[in-house]
C-alpha positions as CSV (number, residue, x, y, z in Angstrom):
1,X,0.5,228.1,77.3
2,X,-3.1,228.0,78.5
3,X,-4.3,229.5,75.3
4,X,-2.2,227.1,73.3
5,X,-3.5,224.0,75.1
6,X,-7.1,225.2,74.8
7,X,-6.9,226.0,71.0
8,X,-4.9,222.8,70.2
9,X,-7.0,220.7,72.5
10,X,-3.8,219.3,74.2
11,X,-4.6,216.4,76.4
12,X,-2.7,213.5,77.9
13,X,-1.5,210.9,75.4
14,X,-0.8,213.3,72.6
15,X,2.6,213.4,71.0
16,X,4.1,216.9,70.7
17,X,7.2,218.0,68.9
18,X,8.7,221.4,69.7
19,X,10.8,222.8,66.9
20,X,13.5,225.1,68.3
21,X,12.3,224.9,71.9
22,X,13.6,224.4,75.4
23,X,12.2,222.3,78.2
24,X,11.6,225.2,80.6
25,X,8.8,226.5,78.4
26,X,6.9,223.3,79.0
27,X,7.0,223.8,82.7
28,X,4.0,226.0,82.3
29,X,2.0,223.0,81.1
30,X,0.6,221.3,84.2
31,X,-0.4,218.0,82.7
32,X,2.3,215.5,82.1
33,X,3.1,215.4,78.3
34,X,5.2,213.4,75.9
35,X,7.4,216.0,74.1
36,X,10.2,215.7,71.6
37,X,12.4,218.8,71.4
38,X,14.3,219.4,68.2
39,X,17.0,222.1,68.3
40,X,20.3,222.9,66.7
41,X,23.4,221.0,68.0
42,X,24.6,222.6,71.2
43,X,21.4,224.7,71.6
44,X,19.4,222.3,73.8
45,X,19.3,222.9,77.6
46,X,18.4,219.5,79.0
47,X,16.8,220.8,82.2
48,X,14.9,218.5,84.4
49,X,11.1,218.4,83.8
50,X,8.0,216.7,85.0
51,X,7.3,215.8,81.3
52,X,8.6,212.8,79.3
53,X,11.0,214.7,77.0
54,X,13.3,213.3,74.3
55,X,15.8,215.4,72.4
56,X,16.9,215.5,68.8
57,X,19.7,217.7,67.5
58,X,19.0,218.9,64.0
59,X,17.7,221.5,61.6
60,X,14.0,222.0,61.7
61,X,14.0,223.0,58.0
62,X,14.9,219.4,57.1
63,X,13.9,216.7,59.5
64,X,14.0,213.8,57.1
65,X,14.8,211.3,59.9
66,X,11.2,211.7,61.3
67,X,8.3,210.2,59.4
68,X,5.4,212.3,58.1
69,X,2.5,212.8,60.5
70,X,4.6,211.4,63.4
71,X,3.2,213.9,65.9
72,X,-0.3,215.0,67.0
73,X,0.9,218.5,67.7
74,X,3.8,220.5,66.1
75,X,4.8,223.5,68.2
76,X,7.2,226.3,67.6
77,X,7.5,229.6,69.4
78,X,9.5,232.5,67.9
79,X,11.6,230.4,65.5
80,X,10.7,231.1,61.9
81,X,12.3,234.6,62.0
82,X,15.6,232.8,62.9
83,X,15.8,230.2,60.2
84,X,16.9,232.4,57.3
85,X,15.6,233.8,54.1
86,X,12.2,233.2,52.6
87,X,13.3,229.9,51.0
88,X,14.4,228.5,54.4
89,X,11.2,229.9,56.0
90,X,9.1,228.0,53.4
91,X,11.1,224.8,54.1
92,X,10.5,225.2,57.8
93,X,6.7,225.7,57.2
94,X,6.6,222.6,55.0
95,X,8.3,220.5,57.8
96,X,5.8,221.8,60.3
97,X,2.9,220.7,58.1
98,X,4.5,217.4,57.3
99,X,5.4,216.4,60.8
100,X,1.9,216.9,62.3
């Protein structure tokens, strides 16, 4: 998490979306952050957190309900290998680029 925050210049006030994530991963980030977690229906563990976290159930390969460039940072850890074949992986990559 330290390497991620340094490389992405994460600072208070940035909006972050985590595609396929869980809130417990963000416990490693000391500064309070505004985070949206998008995951499949039933896959979200809404654990308590010191962050301002909102949750969206959906498919990260098609997030049409969210405007382009809606987030400062798009984060995903170990998800692309789970989204399906090369076509689904390309759709996921397009959404990552579109959202941030």
